[in-house]
C-alpha positions as CSV (number, residue, x, y, z in Angstrom):
1,M,14.3,-76.3,-46.0
2,V,15.1,-73.1,-48.0
3,Q,12.6,-70.7,-47.1
4,P,10.5,-68.8,-49.8
5,F,12.1,-65.6,-51.0
6,T,11.9,-63.0,-53.8
7,H,14.9,-61.7,-55.2
8,E,15.1,-58.8,-58.0
9,T,17.9,-58.7,-60.5
10,L,18.3,-55.4,-62.2
11,P,19.4,-55.1,-65.7
12,G,22.6,-53.9,-66.5
13,R,26.4,-54.6,-67.4
14,V,29.4,-54.7,-65.3
15,L,32.9,-54.4,-66.6
16,F,35.6,-55.0,-63.7
17,G,39.3,-55.0,-63.8
18,V,42.4,-52.9,-64.5
19,G,42.5,-51.0,-67.6
20,R,38.7,-51.5,-68.2
21,V,38.4,-47.7,-68.4
22,D,39.6,-47.9,-71.6
23,E,36.7,-49.6,-73.2
24,V,34.3,-47.0,-72.0
25,P,34.0,-45.6,-75.7
26,L,33.2,-49.0,-77.1
27,E,30.7,-49.4,-74.5
28,A,28.8,-45.9,-75.5
29,E,29.0,-47.3,-79.2
30,R,27.4,-50.7,-78.2
31,L,24.6,-48.5,-76.8
32,G,24.2,-46.5,-80.0
33,S,25.6,-43.0,-78.5
34,R,26.5,-40.8,-81.0
35,R,26.0,-37.3,-79.0
36,I,27.4,-37.7,-75.6
37,L,27.4,-35.4,-72.4
38,V,30.2,-36.2,-70.0
39,I,29.5,-35.3,-66.5
40,T,32.2,-35.3,-64.0
41,T,33.8,-33.2,-61.2
42,P,36.9,-30.8,-61.5
43,S,39.2,-32.9,-59.4
44,L,39.1,-35.6,-62.5
45,K,39.9,-32.9,-65.2
46,N,43.0,-35.0,-66.5
47,E,40.9,-38.0,-66.6
48,A,37.8,-36.4,-68.3
49,D,40.2,-34.8,-70.9
50,A,41.4,-38.2,-71.7
51,L,37.9,-39.6,-71.9
52,R,36.7,-37.0,-74.3
53,L,39.9,-37.3,-76.5
54,A,39.1,-41.1,-76.9
55,L,35.5,-40.3,-77.6
56,G,36.5,-37.7,-80.4
57,E,33.6,-36.0,-82.0
58,R,31.1,-38.0,-80.2
59,A,31.8,-36.0,-77.0
60,V,29.5,-32.9,-77.8
61,A,29.1,-31.5,-74.3
62,S,30.8,-31.4,-70.8
63,W,29.6,-30.7,-67.4
64,P,32.9,-30.5,-65.4
65,D,31.6,-29.2,-61.8
66,A,28.9,-31.8,-60.6
67,R,28.4,-31.1,-56.9
68,P,27.4,-33.1,-53.9
69,H,23.6,-33.3,-52.9
70,V,22.5,-32.4,-56.5
71,S,20.3,-29.5,-56.2
72,R,17.1,-28.6,-58.2
73,A,18.9,-25.7,-60.1
74,D,21.9,-28.0,-61.2
75,A,19.6,-30.8,-62.3
76,D,17.6,-28.3,-64.3
77,R,20.8,-26.8,-65.8
78,A,22.3,-30.1,-66.6
79,R,18.9,-31.3,-68.3
80,Q,18.9,-27.9,-70.6
81,T,22.6,-28.8,-71.5
82,A,21.5,-32.3,-72.8
83,R,18.5,-30.8,-74.6
84,E,20.6,-28.0,-76.2
85,H,23.2,-30.3,-77.5
86,Q,20.6,-33.1,-78.4
87,V,22.3,-35.8,-76.3
88,D,21.6,-39.1,-77.0
89,G,23.9,-40.9,-74.2
90,L,25.7,-39.7,-70.9
91,I,29.0,-40.9,-69.4
92,A,29.1,-40.2,-65.8
93,L,33.2,-40.1,-64.5
94,G,33.2,-39.9,-60.8
95,G,31.7,-40.6,-57.4
96,G,28.1,-40.0,-56.2
97,S,27.9,-36.5,-57.2
98,A,28.6,-37.0,-60.9
99,I,26.5,-40.0,-61.0
100,G,23.8,-38.5,-59.1
101,L,23.5,-35.7,-61.8
102,A,23.7,-38.2,-64.6
103,K,20.9,-39.7,-63.2
104,A,18.8,-36.7,-62.8
105,V,19.4,-36.0,-66.7
106,A,18.9,-39.6,-67.6
107,V,15.4,-39.6,-65.9
108,D,14.3,-36.5,-67.7
109,D,15.4,-37.6,-71.3
110,G,15.8,-41.4,-71.0
111,A,19.4,-41.3,-72.6
112,P,21.6,-44.4,-71.8
113,M,24.2,-44.0,-69.2
114,V,27.8,-45.2,-69.1
115,A,29.1,-44.8,-65.2
116,V,32.7,-44.8,-64.6
117,P,32.7,-44.8,-60.6
118,T,36.0,-43.4,-58.9
119,T,34.7,-43.5,-55.4
120,Y,33.0,-46.4,-53.6
121,S,29.7,-44.7,-53.2
122,G,27.7,-47.5,-55.0
123,S,25.2,-45.0,-56.6
124,E,26.3,-46.5,-59.9
125,M,24.5,-49.8,-59.3
126,T,21.2,-48.2,-58.3
127,P,18.1,-46.7,-59.9
128,I,17.8,-44.3,-56.8
129,Y,18.4,-40.7,-57.3
130,G,18.0,-37.5,-55.1
131,I,17.1,-33.8,-55.6
132,T,17.8,-31.4,-52.9
133,E,15.5,-28.3,-52.9
134,G,16.1,-25.8,-50.2
135,R,16.9,-27.8,-47.1
136,R,15.0,-30.9,-48.1
137,K,16.5,-34.1,-50.0
138,K,14.0,-36.0,-52.0
139,T,14.8,-39.3,-53.3
140,A,13.1,-41.3,-55.9
141,R,13.4,-44.7,-57.8
142,D,13.2,-44.8,-61.4
143,E,14.7,-47.6,-64.0
144,R,15.6,-44.8,-66.3
145,A,18.2,-43.7,-63.6
146,L,19.9,-47.1,-63.8
147,P,23.1,-47.0,-66.0
148,K,23.2,-49.5,-68.8
149,T,26.8,-50.2,-68.3
150,V,29.0,-49.7,-65.2
151,V,32.9,-49.8,-65.7
152,Y,35.0,-50.6,-62.7
153,D,38.9,-49.8,-63.0
154,P,40.7,-49.8,-59.7
155,C,43.5,-47.4,-61.3
156,L,41.0,-44.8,-61.1
157,T,40.7,-45.0,-57.4
158,T,44.4,-44.8,-56.7
159,G,44.5,-40.7,-56.6
160,L,41.7,-40.8,-54.1
161,P,42.6,-38.7,-51.0
162,P,42.4,-41.0,-47.7
163,A,39.7,-39.0,-46.4
164,V,37.5,-39.8,-49.4
165,T,38.7,-43.2,-49.6
166,A,37.7,-43.9,-45.8
167,S,34.3,-41.7,-46.1
168,T,32.9,-43.6,-49.3
169,G,34.2,-47.0,-48.1
170,M,32.3,-46.7,-45.0
171,N,29.5,-45.6,-47.1
172,A,29.4,-48.7,-49.2
173,L,30.0,-50.9,-45.8
174,A,26.7,-49.3,-44.4
175,H,24.9,-50.5,-47.5
176,C,26.1,-53.9,-46.8
177,V,25.3,-53.5,-43.1
178,E,21.6,-52.4,-43.7
179,A,20.9,-55.1,-46.3
180,L,21.6,-57.6,-43.6
181,Y,18.7,-56.5,-41.4
182,S,16.5,-55.0,-44.4
183,A,12.8,-55.5,-44.7
184,S,13.1,-57.8,-47.6
185,P,16.6,-59.6,-47.7
186,S,16.9,-62.6,-49.7
187,P,19.7,-65.5,-49.5
188,L,21.2,-64.1,-52.4
189,S,21.3,-60.6,-51.2
190,K,22.6,-61.6,-47.8
191,L,25.6,-63.4,-49.4
192,Q,26.6,-60.1,-51.5
193,A,26.3,-58.2,-48.3
194,V,28.4,-60.4,-46.5
195,E,30.9,-60.8,-49.2
196,G,31.1,-57.1,-49.8
197,A,31.2,-56.1,-46.2
198,S,34.4,-58.8,-46.0
199,A,36.1,-57.3,-49.0
200,L,35.7,-53.6,-47.9
201,A,36.8,-54.5,-44.5
202,G,39.9,-56.3,-45.9
203,G,40.7,-53.7,-48.6
204,L,40.1,-50.2,-47.1
205,T,42.7,-50.0,-44.5
206,S,45.6,-50.8,-47.0
207,A,44.0,-48.7,-49.7
208,V,43.9,-45.7,-47.0
209,H,47.3,-46.0,-46.2
210,A,49.0,-47.1,-49.2
211,S,46.8,-45.4,-52.0
212,E,48.7,-47.1,-54.6
213,D,48.2,-50.6,-53.6
214,L,46.2,-51.9,-56.5
215,D,45.2,-55.2,-54.6
216,A,43.8,-53.3,-51.9
217,R,42.1,-50.8,-54.2
218,S,40.6,-53.7,-56.4
219,E,39.4,-55.5,-53.3
220,A,37.7,-52.4,-51.9
221,L,36.1,-51.4,-55.4
222,Y,34.7,-55.1,-55.6
223,G,33.2,-54.5,-52.0
224,A,31.8,-51.4,-53.4
225,Y,30.1,-53.2,-56.5
226,L,28.4,-55.6,-54.2
227,A,27.3,-53.1,-51.8
228,G,25.7,-51.1,-54.7
229,A,24.1,-54.2,-56.0
230,V,22.4,-54.8,-52.6
231,L,21.4,-51.1,-52.0
232,A,19.7,-51.7,-55.6
233,V,17.5,-54.7,-54.5
234,T,16.8,-54.2,-50.8
235,G,15.5,-51.6,-48.5
236,M,17.5,-49.5,-46.3
237,A,16.8,-48.6,-42.6
238,I,17.2,-45.8,-40.1
239,H,20.9,-45.2,-40.8
240,H,20.1,-44.0,-44.3
241,R,17.2,-41.9,-43.0
242,I,19.5,-40.2,-40.7
243,R,21.9,-39.5,-43.1
244,H,19.7,-38.2,-45.9
245,V,18.2,-35.8,-42.9
246,L,21.7,-34.6,-41.9
247,G,23.1,-34.2,-45.5
248,G,19.9,-32.5,-46.8
249,T,18.8,-30.3,-44.0
250,F,21.9,-29.4,-42.2
251,G,24.4,-29.7,-44.9
252,L,26.7,-32.3,-43.4
253,P,29.0,-34.3,-45.9
254,H,27.5,-37.4,-47.0
255,G,30.5,-40.0,-46.3
256,P,32.1,-38.8,-43.1
257,T,28.4,-38.4,-41.5
258,N,27.9,-42.0,-42.6
259,S,31.2,-43.0,-40.7
260,V,30.0,-41.4,-37.5
261,I,26.3,-42.7,-37.5
262,L,26.6,-46.1,-38.6
263,P,28.3,-47.6,-35.4
264,H,25.7,-45.9,-33.3
265,V,22.7,-47.2,-35.5
266,V,24.1,-50.8,-35.3
267,R,24.4,-50.7,-31.6
268,F,20.8,-49.3,-31.3
269,N,19.5,-52.2,-33.8
270,A,21.6,-55.1,-32.2
271,P,18.8,-56.4,-29.9
272,A,16.6,-56.8,-32.8
273,A,19.0,-58.4,-35.3
274,P,21.1,-60.8,-33.7
275,E,21.8,-62.7,-36.8
276,A,22.6,-59.7,-38.7
277,M,25.0,-58.7,-36.0
278,K,27.1,-62.0,-36.0
279,S,27.2,-61.8,-39.7
280,I,28.4,-58.2,-39.8
281,A,31.0,-59.0,-36.9
282,D,32.3,-62.1,-38.7
283,A,32.8,-60.1,-42.1
284,L,34.8,-57.7,-40.0
285,D,36.6,-60.5,-38.1
286,V,35.5,-59.0,-34.8
287,R,33.4,-60.0,-31.7
288,D,31.3,-57.0,-31.8
289,A,29.6,-55.5,-34.8
290,A,29.3,-51.8,-33.4
291,G,32.6,-51.7,-31.8
292,G,34.4,-53.1,-34.9
293,L,32.7,-50.6,-37.1
294,F,33.6,-47.8,-34.8
295,D,37.2,-49.1,-34.5
296,L,37.5,-49.8,-38.3
297,A,36.4,-46.0,-38.9
298,R,38.9,-44.6,-36.7
299,D,41.7,-46.7,-38.3
300,L,40.8,-45.3,-41.5
301,G,41.1,-41.6,-40.2
302,A,37.3,-40.8,-40.3
303,P,35.9,-38.4,-37.8
304,A,34.6,-39.7,-34.4
305,G,31.7,-37.7,-34.0
306,L,29.2,-35.2,-35.4
307,A,30.8,-32.3,-33.6
308,D,34.0,-32.9,-35.7
309,L,31.6,-32.1,-38.6
310,D,30.6,-28.9,-37.1
311,M,26.9,-29.9,-36.3
312,S,25.5,-28.0,-33.5
313,E,24.3,-29.7,-30.4
314,S,21.4,-27.3,-30.8
315,D,20.2,-29.0,-33.9
316,L,19.9,-32.4,-32.5
317,E,16.4,-32.1,-31.4
318,E,15.2,-30.8,-34.9
319,A,17.0,-33.6,-36.7
320,A,15.8,-36.4,-34.5
321,H,12.0,-34.8,-35.2
322,L,12.8,-35.0,-39.1
323,V,14.1,-38.5,-38.8
324,A,11.2,-39.8,-36.8
325,D,8.7,-38.1,-38.7
326,G,9.8,-40.0,-41.8
327,D,8.3,-43.0,-43.4
328,Y,11.0,-45.9,-43.2
329,Y,11.7,-49.4,-42.0
330,N,13.9,-50.4,-39.3
331,P,14.2,-53.7,-37.4
332,R,13.9,-51.9,-34.1
333,P,11.0,-49.1,-33.9
334,A,12.6,-45.7,-32.9
335,T,10.8,-43.0,-31.3
336,Q,11.9,-39.5,-31.5
337,S,13.6,-40.0,-27.9
338,D,15.5,-43.0,-29.2
339,V,16.8,-40.9,-32.3
340,L,17.7,-38.0,-30.2
341,G,19.9,-40.5,-27.8
342,L,21.6,-42.1,-30.8
343,L,22.4,-38.5,-32.3
344,A,23.6,-37.3,-29.0
345,A,26.1,-40.4,-28.6
346,A,27.1,-39.7,-32.2
347,H,27.5,-36.1,-31.6
348,V,30.5,-36.7,-29.1
349,G,32.1,-39.6,-30.9
350,R,31.7,-42.0,-27.8
351,R,32.4,-45.7,-28.9
352,P,29.3,-47.3,-28.9
């Protein structure tokens, strides 16, 4: 018998495939956008220029320097830009930084967004956004932050440096992993999580070592799409709590931190979630989920330990306190001492 479940399906439209970026102006038109703010990052200047050219006079403003961990100051300035130009539509071209900033603007003025992801962050599929103030990152959920259309074009990912491919790909994989032992998984979200993990594991290694391989890029991007979809409808666990603390408080880079922490969290949670561990191992085609994740991250060239990210050992105790002090679900309850032990192992980069 199928057990009772609840599955939420969020609104939105997805275009996936080689060359689909050319349809972005049509999607903006479909949404009725006539005065568009294009938000991107400096590394995508050429792509952003081409997009603005295709939009013509509808591209009334640009924000070319979105930064990681969206700050309150950047969010306020971008919102002011949107108001000054009477913006009625947003296009976010880039990874989590560009899309995250566009979400902060969308929540403020309600303008519909077309998201064009160029990494594997998954932010484009969720109504979740974050603002960093001082040393604290606060996240919130608001349906206005959810893009109306997401356009996935594997061609836009071929220029990703190997390190970014690895870190954002492992970030997407973490969404799939945590969805499998979340507080509220449904049969549908589990299917998406397993399919997403399998696609990411199958595509990332080739994408890192042969960046122009469109088959691998397409597979990885498909996996990232599914990862974002499950992130949107299931709760995450201690891995995401740790990552937000290390990024928001200690300034560690989002993607690489994820690669380091994930295997250790999975090892910690294994006794409380055996079914999820089997699903993860099967998706990776390995016998041990935690070890398989660690080995995959090493194959992708990701850093092994928090020490490699210049986190001081003396900061581990404060980090453990902040993690344990948060309100989050985890299949295995974690004390501050548990978190400190996990972080200590992750700091030295020991295989779990």
